[in-house]
C-alpha positions, 0 to 999 in steps of 0.5 A, spaced: 510 477 512 516 481 511 516 488 514 514 494 510 516 501 512 513 507 509 519 512 506 515 517 503 508 518 504 503 520 499 502 527 498 495 527 498 489 523 499 485 520 493 479 523 495 478 530 497 475 533 503 470 537 498 468 530 494 467 527 501 462 533 504 458 533 497 458 525 498 455 526 505 451 532 503 455 536 509 455 543 508 458 545 515 465 547 516 465 544 523 465 537 521 471 538 516 476 535 521 472 529 522 471 528 515 478 529 513 480 524 519 475 519 516 478 519 509 485 518 512 482 512 516 478 509 510 484 510 505 489 506 510 484 501 511 483 499 504 490 500 502 492 495 508 486 490 506 488 490 499 495 490 499 495 496 495 497 504 495 492 509 491 496 515 491 504 514 489 508 513 495 515 509 497 516 503 501 522 499 504 520 492 504 525 487 508 527 480 507 531 475 512 535 473 506 535 473 498 532 466 498 526 470 501 526 475 496 520 476 492 513 478 492 512 486 494 506 487 498 504 494 496 501 495 488 501 497 483 509 498 483 511 503 479 519 502 480 524 498 484 529 503 485 534 499 489 536 492 493 540 492 499 543 488 504 547 487 510 553 483 509 557 478 514 561 484 517 554 488 518 555 493 513 550 495 508 551 493 500 547 495 494 546 489 489 547 491 482 541 492 478 544 487 473 543 482 478 536 483 479 530 485 475 523 487 477 517 482 474 510 480 475 507 473 478 500 472 478 499 480 477 503 482 483 510 485 482 516 481 484 523 482 485 527 476 482 534 474 480 536 476 473 538 471 468 544 468 469 546 471 475 547 470 482 545 473 489 551 476 493 554 470 497 556 475 503 549 476 506 548 476 513 542 472 513 539 475 519 532 478 520 531 484 515 538 483 512 535 485 505 531 491 503 528 493 497 526 500 496 520 501 491 515 506 489 508 504 488 501 507 487 496 509 481 500 516 481 497 523 483 490 523 486 487 524 479 489 518 477 486 513 482 480 509 479 473 512 480 471 505 483 476 506 488 474 513 490 467 511 490 469 505 495 473 510 499 467 515 499 462 509 501 467 507 507 467 515 509 459 515 509 459 508 513 464 511 518 461 518 519 454 515 520 456 509 525 461 513 529 459 509 535 461 501 534 458 499 541 451 502 539 451 500 532 447 494 529 452 494 524 458 489 525 461 488 518 467 492 517 467 493 510 460 494 506 459 489 501 459 494 495 466 496 497 468 489 497 465 489 490 468 495 488 475 493 490 475 486 487 472 489 481 479 493 480 482 486 481 484 487 488 484 481 493 483 482 500 487 479 506 485 472 507 
C-alpha cells in the first residue's frame, strides 16, 4: 500500500459535540473532553477502515514509480492538484496537467496517463519517488451524509458505554449496524 500523508486536516468533525451528547443523553459538561475525543476516535477509525474522508482534507499519496500510480486511497476525491516526482538527480519535478488525468475505476478515484501521453522518463524509480496531492471528502460537516453521521454516533455510544475493553464482554470492534450504515453509503471496508 502506498504511503499516505495528511497535508491539510479537516477543520471540523463530521459530528458535533452537542449532537453526540444528545445521542448519549448526556448533560454533564464534565464529560465533554471524553466525548470529543471519542468523536475523533470513531471518525478516524471509520475513515481508516473504509478508506474515506468525511470532511474535506488534503493528502499526499506516494508511489515508487509511475508504473505504480493509480487508485487513490481516500475518497470521495474532489480534485487532484498535482503529480510530482523525484528525478534521477534528486530534484523534485512537477508533471504537466496535460500528461495525466483524474479518472474513476470501479467507483474509486485514480490518476492515470492522459490519452497519447507518456510519463517522464527521468523518474528516480525509488521508494516514494512519485507524489500525488489531492483533496477529498464530502465538503463541510453539514454535507456529510446522515448515514455516516449516525454510524459515528453509534460508535461513540459504543466506545462511551464500553470504556474498558478488558472488562467488556463485547469483542466486535465495529457494531453490525455501523457496518450496514457504511456499506449502505457504498463504502467497502479494508479486507
